[in-house]
C-alpha positions as a Python dict, from the first residue, in 0.01 Angstrom:
ca = {
    (1, 'M'): (0, 0, 0),
    (2, 'G'): (223, -21, 305),
    (3, 'R'): (137, 61, 663),
    (4, 'A'): (252, 371, 852),
    (5, 'V'): (332, 315, 1220),
    (6, 'M'): (375, 591, 1478),
    (7, 'V'): (584, 503, 1785),
    (8, 'T'): (472, 738, 2058),
    (9, 'S'): (437, 833, 2423),
    (10, 'F'): (401, 1170, 2592),
    (11, 'K'): (678, 1069, 2832),
    (12, 'G'): (1044, 1072, 2739),
    (13, 'G'): (1284, 789, 2813),
    (14, 'V'): (1036, 504, 2771),
    (15, 'G'): (1217, 342, 2479),
    (16, 'K'): (1038, 480, 2172),
    (17, 'T'): (1359, 499, 1970),
    (18, 'T'): (1473, 154, 2084),
    (19, 'V'): (1139, 5, 1978),
    (20, 'S'): (1139, 195, 1648),
    (21, 'A'): (1487, 80, 1550),
    (22, 'N'): (1450, -283, 1653),
    (23, 'L'): (1097, -326, 1517),
    (24, 'A'): (1214, -183, 1185),
    (25, 'M'): (1511, -420, 1172),
    (26, 'S'): (1298, -721, 1273),
    (27, 'L'): (1048, -654, 993),
    (28, 'A'): (1327, -592, 741),
    (29, 'R'): (1501, -918, 835),
    (30, 'M'): (1169, -1095, 775),
    (31, 'G'): (1187, -976, 414),
    (32, 'F'): (969, -666, 423),
    (33, 'R'): (1075, -331, 278),
    (34, 'V'): (1096, -95, 574),
    (35, 'I'): (1182, 270, 620),
    (36, 'T'): (1209, 439, 957),
    (37, 'V'): (1197, 817, 991),
    (38, 'D'): (1333, 1016, 1286),
    (39, 'C'): (1061, 1271, 1361),
    (40, 'D'): (1193, 1354, 1708),
    (41, 'L'): (1339, 1678, 1577),
    (42, 'E'): (1489, 1799, 1905),
    (43, 'S'): (1640, 1478, 2045),
    (44, 'R'): (1743, 1295, 1726),
    (45, 'C'): (1868, 956, 1846),
    (46, 'L'): (1734, 708, 1591),
    (47, 'D'): (2053, 720, 1385),
    (48, 'I'): (2254, 611, 1690),
    (49, 'A'): (2015, 326, 1769),
    (50, 'L'): (2039, 203, 1410),
    (51, 'G'): (2417, 233, 1398),
    (52, 'L'): (2391, 501, 1129),
    (53, 'E'): (2535, 795, 1317),
    (54, 'N'): (2668, 1071, 1086),
    (55, 'S'): (2555, 880, 776),
    (56, 'S'): (2291, 1129, 658),
    (57, 'L'): (2346, 1443, 455),
    (58, 'Y'): (1984, 1558, 446),
    (59, 'N'): (1688, 1528, 682),
    (60, 'I'): (1311, 1501, 707),
    (61, 'C'): (1264, 1878, 746),
    (62, 'E'): (1449, 1943, 419),
    (63, 'V'): (1236, 1680, 245),
    (64, 'L'): (906, 1823, 368),
    (65, 'T'): (996, 2180, 277),
    (66, 'G'): (1121, 2074, -67),
    (67, 'K'): (1481, 2182, -11),
    (68, 'H'): (1601, 1830, -94),
    (69, 'S'): (1436, 1525, -243),
    (70, 'L'): (1335, 1211, -55),
    (71, 'E'): (1588, 1013, -257),
    (72, 'E'): (1868, 1242, -137),
    (73, 'A'): (1770, 1196, 227),
    (74, 'I'): (1724, 817, 233),
    (75, 'V'): (2009, 610, 375),
    (76, 'S'): (2023, 232, 329),
    (77, 'H'): (2131, 21, 624),
    (78, 'P'): (2460, -154, 542),
    (79, 'E'): (2362, -472, 728),
    (80, 'C'): (2015, -511, 578),
    (81, 'H'): (1927, -392, 228),
    (82, 'N'): (1554, -398, 313),
    (83, 'L'): (1593, -127, 579),
    (84, 'S'): (1615, 244, 497),
    (85, 'F'): (1634, 553, 716),
    (86, 'V'): (1563, 927, 705),
    (87, 'A'): (1729, 1142, 972),
    (88, 'A'): (1611, 1436, 1179),
    (89, 'P'): (1805, 1765, 1163),
    (90, 'A'): (2144, 1774, 1331),
    (91, 'Y'): (2025, 2070, 1535),
    (92, 'F'): (1667, 2179, 1598),
    (93, 'S'): (1520, 2389, 1880),
    (94, 'L'): (1180, 2528, 1969),
    (95, 'A'): (1288, 2855, 1810),
    (96, 'D'): (1327, 2676, 1476),
    (97, 'E'): (962, 2570, 1460),
    (98, 'D'): (850, 2900, 1310),
    (99, 'S'): (1091, 2857, 1019),
    (100, 'F'): (991, 2492, 963),
    (101, 'V'): (694, 2565, 739),
    (102, 'F'): (504, 2283, 568),
    (103, 'T'): (146, 2207, 472),
    (104, 'E'): (-88, 1917, 544),
    (105, 'E'): (-77, 1836, 174),
    (106, 'Q'): (302, 1799, 185),
    (107, 'V'): (279, 1557, 479),
    (108, 'E'): (2, 1358, 314),
    (109, 'K'): (198, 1338, -12),
    (110, 'L'): (514, 1222, 169),
    (111, 'V'): (336, 953, 372),
    (112, 'L'): (153, 828, 63),
    (113, 'R'): (480, 812, -130),
    (114, 'L'): (646, 615, 149),
    (115, 'K'): (353, 375, 183),
    (116, 'L'): (367, 309, -191),
    (117, 'D'): (742, 237, -185),
    (118, 'Y'): (765, 42, 143),
    (119, 'D'): (573, -229, 328),
    (120, 'F'): (620, -54, 663),
    (121, 'V'): (691, 311, 744),
    (122, 'I'): (793, 366, 1107),
    (123, 'F'): (789, 718, 1253),
    (124, 'D'): (989, 769, 1574),
    (125, 'L'): (807, 1056, 1744),
    (126, 'P'): (886, 1302, 2025),
    (127, 'A'): (725, 1318, 2368),
    (128, 'R'): (594, 1664, 2283),
    (129, 'P'): (320, 1652, 2016),
    (130, 'D'): (441, 1920, 1774),
    (131, 'K'): (292, 2025, 1440),
    (132, 'L'): (455, 1739, 1251),
    (133, 'Y'): (332, 1487, 1507),
    (134, 'K'): (-28, 1608, 1475),
    (135, 'S'): (-8, 1592, 1097),
    (136, 'L'): (131, 1239, 1090),
    (137, 'V'): (-152, 1113, 1310),
    (138, 'K'): (-398, 1176, 1030),
    (139, 'Y'): (-216, 961, 775),
    (140, 'S'): (-87, 674, 989),
    (141, 'N'): (-237, 328, 1029),
    (142, 'Y'): (-101, 236, 1372),
    (143, 'A'): (2, 422, 1684),
    (144, 'L'): (224, 214, 1911),
    (145, 'V'): (202, 362, 2260),
    (146, 'I'): (513, 270, 2460),
    (147, 'S'): (501, 241, 2837),
    (148, 'L'): (765, 143, 3088),
    (149, 'H'): (662, -75, 3381),
    (150, 'T'): (621, 227, 3612),
    (151, 'A'): (321, 420, 3742),
    (152, 'A'): (428, 751, 3585),
    (153, 'S'): (488, 594, 3246),
    (154, 'I'): (158, 405, 3252),
    (155, 'R'): (-26, 731, 3324),
    (156, 'A'): (157, 897, 3033),
    (157, 'A'): (52, 610, 2806),
    (158, 'E'): (-309, 660, 2913),
    (159, 'K'): (-289, 1032, 2834),
    (160, 'T'): (-126, 959, 2499),
    (161, 'A'): (-408, 724, 2398),
    (162, 'M'): (-669, 978, 2506),
    (163, 'A'): (-496, 1254, 2307),
    (164, 'L'): (-492, 1039, 1994),
    (165, 'E'): (-867, 992, 2026),
    (166, 'E'): (-916, 1367, 2082),
    (167, 'L'): (-731, 1436, 1758),
    (168, 'G'): (-1024, 1262, 1589),
    (169, 'C'): (-833, 979, 1431),
    (170, 'G'): (-895, 674, 1649),
    (171, 'E'): (-1105, 366, 1593),
    (172, 'A'): (-1401, 539, 1757),
    (173, 'C'): (-1380, 824, 1506),
    (174, 'T'): (-1688, 886, 1289),
    (175, 'D'): (-1490, 1053, 1009),
    (176, 'I'): (-1425, 777, 756),
    (177, 'M'): (-1119, 958, 618),
    (178, 'H'): (-944, 959, 956),
    (179, 'K'): (-1076, 640, 1114),
    (180, 'N'): (-791, 411, 1018),
    (181, 'L'): (-559, 471, 1317),
    (182, 'K'): (-533, 163, 1539),
    (183, 'T'): (-379, 232, 1880),
    (184, 'R'): (-179, -50, 2037),
    (185, 'L'): (22, -81, 2360),
    (186, 'I'): (376, -208, 2412),
    (187, 'I'): (495, -258, 2769),
    (188, 'N'): (871, -204, 2769),
    (189, 'S'): (1122, -318, 3033),
    (190, 'F'): (859, -535, 3199),
    (191, 'M'): (975, -663, 3539),
    (192, 'C'): (821, -1009, 3560),
    (193, 'R'): (917, -1090, 3919),
    (194, 'D'): (803, -751, 4045),
    (195, 'A'): (465, -806, 3876),
    (196, 'V'): (425, -1149, 4033),
    (197, 'N'): (525, -1019, 4378),
    (198, 'G'): (282, -728, 4351),
    (199, 'D'): (555, -463, 4361),
    (200, 'R'): (457, -343, 4013),
    (201, 'P'): (135, -365, 3810),
    (202, 'S'): (50, -687, 3630),
    (203, 'I'): (5, -698, 3253),
    (204, 'Y'): (-371, -685, 3299),
    (205, 'D'): (-341, -386, 3534),
    (206, 'V'): (-147, -193, 3270),
    (207, 'I'): (-399, -278, 2998),
    (208, 'N'): (-691, -174, 3218),
    (209, 'K'): (-529, 156, 3320),
    (210, 'T'): (-436, 258, 2966),
    (211, 'S'): (-748, 115, 2795),
    (212, 'V'): (-530, 26, 2494),
    (213, 'K'): (-513, -312, 2321),
    (214, 'L'): (-187, -491, 2389),
    (215, 'I'): (43, -590, 2100),
    (216, 'G'): (359, -680, 2290),
    (217, 'V'): (547, -712, 2619),
    (218, 'L'): (923, -651, 2614),
    (219, 'P'): (1083, -791, 2932),
    (220, 'F'): (1373, -607, 3090),
    (221, 'D'): (1690, -756, 2944),
    (222, 'E'): (2032, -675, 3090),
    (223, 'D'): (2212, -814, 2785),
    (224, 'M'): (2011, -582, 2560),
    (225, 'A'): (2074, -284, 2787),
    (226, 'R'): (2449, -340, 2767),
    (227, 'G'): (2440, -406, 2394),
    (228, 'Q'): (2242, -91, 2327),
    (229, 'E'): (2505, 118, 2503),
    (230, 'N'): (2752, -22, 2249),
    (231, 'G'): (2529, 67, 1953),
    (232, 'M'): (2401, -286, 1894),
    (233, 'L'): (2053, -375, 1773),
    (234, 'A'): (1879, -668, 1942),
    (235, 'Y'): (1947, -920, 1666),
    (236, 'R'): (2323, -877, 1720),
    (237, 'V'): (2322, -906, 2102),
    (238, 'K'): (2426, -1262, 2189),
    (239, 'K'): (2356, -1348, 1823),
    (240, 'G'): (1990, -1265, 1875),
    (241, 'K'): (1948, -1511, 2161),
    (242, 'N'): (1813, -1258, 2408),
    (243, 'N'): (1468, -1192, 2546),
    (244, 'F'): (1430, -848, 2394),
    (245, 'N'): (1501, -975, 2044),
    (246, 'R'): (1255, -1263, 2085),
    (247, 'A'): (989, -1023, 2215),
    (248, 'I'): (1031, -757, 1945),
    (249, 'T'): (1026, -1032, 1681),
    (250, 'N'): (693, -1144, 1826),
    (251, 'V'): (560, -790, 1780),
    (252, 'A'): (686, -782, 1422),
    (253, 'K'): (511, -1112, 1349),
    (254, 'R'): (184, -978, 1487),
    (255, 'F'): (206, -694, 1235),
    (256, 'T'): (209, -959, 963),
    (257, 'E'): (-122, -1100, 1093),
    (258, 'T'): (59, -1399, 1248),
    (259, 'Q'): (-91, -1511, 1577),
    (260, 'V'): (186, -1534, 1836),
    (261, 'P'): (112, -1623, 2201),
    (262, 'L'): (210, -1363, 2458),
    (263, 'L'): (570, -1411, 2577),
    (264, 'E'): (627, -1686, 2319),
    (265, 'G'): (988, -1811, 2328),
    (266, 'I'): (1086, -1576, 2609),
    (267, 'K'): (1285, -1719, 2902),
    (268, 'L'): (1151, -1586, 3230),
    (269, 'D'): (1256, -1621, 3593),
    (270, 'V'): (893, -1682, 3694),
    (271, 'S'): (620, -1913, 3569),
    (272, 'K'): (426, -1772, 3271),
    (273, 'S'): (105, -1900, 3428),
    (274, 'R'): (157, -1655, 3715),
    (275, 'L'): (174, -1364, 3467),
    (276, 'T'): (-124, -1453, 3241),
}
């Protein structure tokens, strides 16, 4: 049985889609069977991040409502046969929610099917917790809360973690059926020098404010930022020799129960001892 991973934050623009796409590719390149599903129905950017723009005929809404089969909606990544993708609708607005009718049983059946067929199922989620979001929480194993290295984003991460607990599915949950969700924090675009100089929170400050266990720190990487604008995943930017790729690979390894030291292999402009 595979593991279902939600990538989430109640704040937009923190890098959920970037993390979803690159974590999926990192795991797939390690030999795992991975599928990533764009559940951000209104924004729909995962196909661009994966380099699969305009490659899908059918989408997750059509699969859930039974209009088309899962097999019809799945797209294989041309650069990695282990990585598959299901798109969000080409156009979806708040007005469309009433016509997007599905049941909890349909969501449970889909997630179970995906977890049987793949080692990792990664859901890229919206900032607004819609009906699909709330349903997926109940059947996922991990919730990766993404936070930028800013005060507003850290507060949003804290609220996201609290909301996940309120939905009754966190590690403190007493309902055995819905106790399996493990919430973990990823700090994205971490500014090492600013943290050392006290201009931004330290890693420990972010952990304490969000009260979420840390699974990864992704330093700000100018090479990655430029590459992403050109539709490149991290493993292709400078042939993978960039800090973001090293950091997201560390996160992927931790999902395989491999112990990897924080900031392992990452080249920083400050001493690691001053950060940890």
